[in-house]
N, C-alpha and C positions, 0 to 999 in steps of 0.2 A: 505385340499387343494390338488389339483392335482399337479403332478410334473412340468407341464408346467407353472402353476401359480406361483409356488415357484421359478422356474428359471427366470420368468419375474420379480418378485419382487427383486431377487438377482441382476439381470442385471440392474434394475432401481436404486438400491442402489449403485452399482458400478459406474454407470454414474454420479449419484448425488455426490458421494465422489470425483470422478475425477474432476468434475466441481468446487467443493469447493477447492480442492487442486490447481487447475489452477488459481482460483481467488486469493488465498493466494499468490501464486508465482507472479502474476501480481502486487499485492499490494506491495510486498517486492521489486520488480524491480523498481516500480515507486518511492518508498521511497529511494532506493539506487541511482537512477539517480538524484534525488533532492539533495542528499548529495554530489554526485560527482560534480554537478554544484556549490553548495555552497562552498565546501572546496577545489576544485581543479581547475575547469575551470574558474570561475569568479575571484578568488583571484590571480591566477597565470597566466593563459593564456590570460584572457581578457585584462589586462593592457599591456601585451607584444604585443597584436594585436591592441592596441589603442582603445579598446571598453570602453565606459564610465562605471565607477564603480557602478553607481546607478542602472544600468540595472539588476544586479544580485539580488537585493532585490525584485524588481518587479516580476521577473521570479520565484524567490524562494517562494514568496507569493502565486502565482498561483500553483506552484508545490506542496506546502504544502497542499493547499486545495484539490487538486486532490488526493494526497497521503492519506489524512485523509478520503476522500470519498471512496477510494478503500479499505482501511482497514476496514471501517465500513461495506462495502458490503461483504468483506471476512468473517467477523464475522457472518453476516446474512446467508451467504451460508453454512458455517460449521454447524450452528445450524439448518438450514432447512434440511440438509442432515443427521442430527443426527450422524455426524462423531465421531468416537471413540476418537479423539484427540481434540474435539471442545473446551474444556476448556483450554487446553494448548495453542492452537492456539489463542484463545480469549485473554489470558494473554499476549502473544507475540504481537498481534495486538494492544492491549491497550497500551503496552509499546511504540510501534512505534507511535501511535496516540499522546501520551503525548510528545514524542520527537518532532514530527512535529508541535505540538501546541506551544511548546517553541520556535522553529525556526520561526514559523509564527509570534509570538509576537515580536521576535527580528527583523524580516524583517519589520514589521509595524513600530516599533520605529525608525528604520534607514531611513524609507521613510518620516516620519513626522518630 
């Protein structure tokens, strides 16, 4: 391979790794926002502002689904880029998916 071809491959790998890392960061932020709403905003601030308590479960349900989808997409990105930390990040993403699934089930039971 010529030097320019090697440089293009390395640049492509770097961009792919950066995209995977950005996707992971986005998934973690979405999951964090969901937890902030669930444990801080709705239980503490919503009643103080006179907002109905049932609203939190509905928004939590939607946020859980978005968070699970973002984490699955993050796993896909890391494996597609063949990132060196793909298995560590996959384990972390799966842990977050399990947590979000439990929260999703709790939200569903509180709505029913």
